[in-house]
N, C-alpha and C positions, 0 to 999 in steps of 0.2 A: 504494500500500499504506499502511496505517496506520503512523504513525511509531513508536508504541510496539511494534508487532509487529516492525517492521524492527529496532529496537534489540534486542529479545529474540532475533531471529534472529542478529544479530551476536554477541550474548553466547554463543549456542550454538556458532557457528562458532569463536569465539575459544577457547572451552573445548575444543573438539575439537582445535584446532591446538596448544593447550598439552599435551593428553594425548599427541599425536603427537610433541611435542618431548621429553616425559619418557620415552617408550617408543619406541625405534627398532625397529620390527617386523622389520627385516631382521637385526638383531643381537641383539635381546632375545628370549628364549624364556620360557615360562611359569615355569620354575624361577628364572630371574633375577628376574622380576617378583615372584614370591611371596616371595622372600627380601629384597626391598628395601622396607622399611617406609616410608621417605620417599616413594618413588615411588607406592606403593599409596595413601597418604593424599592425595597430590596428585591422583591420578587420581580417587579417590572424591570429593574436593571438587569437581572439575570436573564429575563426573556429577551431583552435587547441583545445581550451577548449571544444567546442561542440563535436568534434570528440572523445576526451578522455572520456567525460561524456557518450557518446553513447556507446563507447567500454566497459566501466565499467557496464553500464546497461545491455548490451547484454551478458556479462559474468555472471552477477548475475541472470538474468531472460531471457533466450533465447526466451520465448514466448511473451514477450512484444514487440508488433509490432511498429516499427518506419520505416517509408517509406525510402527506400534507405540507411538503416543503414550501410551496407557494403561500400557503396560509401562515406558516411560521414566519416567513420573511415579511408578509403583509402586516402581521401583528407587531413585529419590530418597528416597521415604518410607522404604524399608527401610534405606538407608544412615543416614538421620538418626535414625529411631525404633527400628529393629530391627538396629542395627549388629552385634549378636552373631550374627545370622543371614546376614550377608553373607559369602560364600565368595570366596576368590581366584579359583576356577574360574569363578564367575558373572561377576565383573568382567572377567576375562580374555576370556571369550567375548563379552561386550558390546563391549569395545574392539576386538576383532579381527574380529567378524562384523557387528555392528550399526552401529557408528559410521561406517564408510565409507558405508553407505546414507543415514544421517542427514546426513552432510556433503554428499553429492551433492544431496539434496533441498533443504537450506538454501541451498546455492549457487545452485540454480535459482530459488528464491524471491527471493533478493537480486538476481539478474540480471534479474528481470522488470521 
């Protein structure tokens, strides 16, 4: 695997692990998340990193399959450029439903 892609995959994995350290899904619910500004900003920053890494990977290797990569990049752009359009509900659904899928894919690529 290309070294740059490997570094970006590690960046994605590290950002996912940071999000998981900020939000304990067994103890944290949406209400807790939405009322904690520091956690929301930390999660959003990590989603920016994930989106940028996915964007770089897709430019370097269009054939590397990442589920919903266009959506991931779009969320990154929305957080950075359209921050006023980002809802807590959107971010919560991303981290609870889509990050586990992305984490599984990234781990598979890194183990190849």
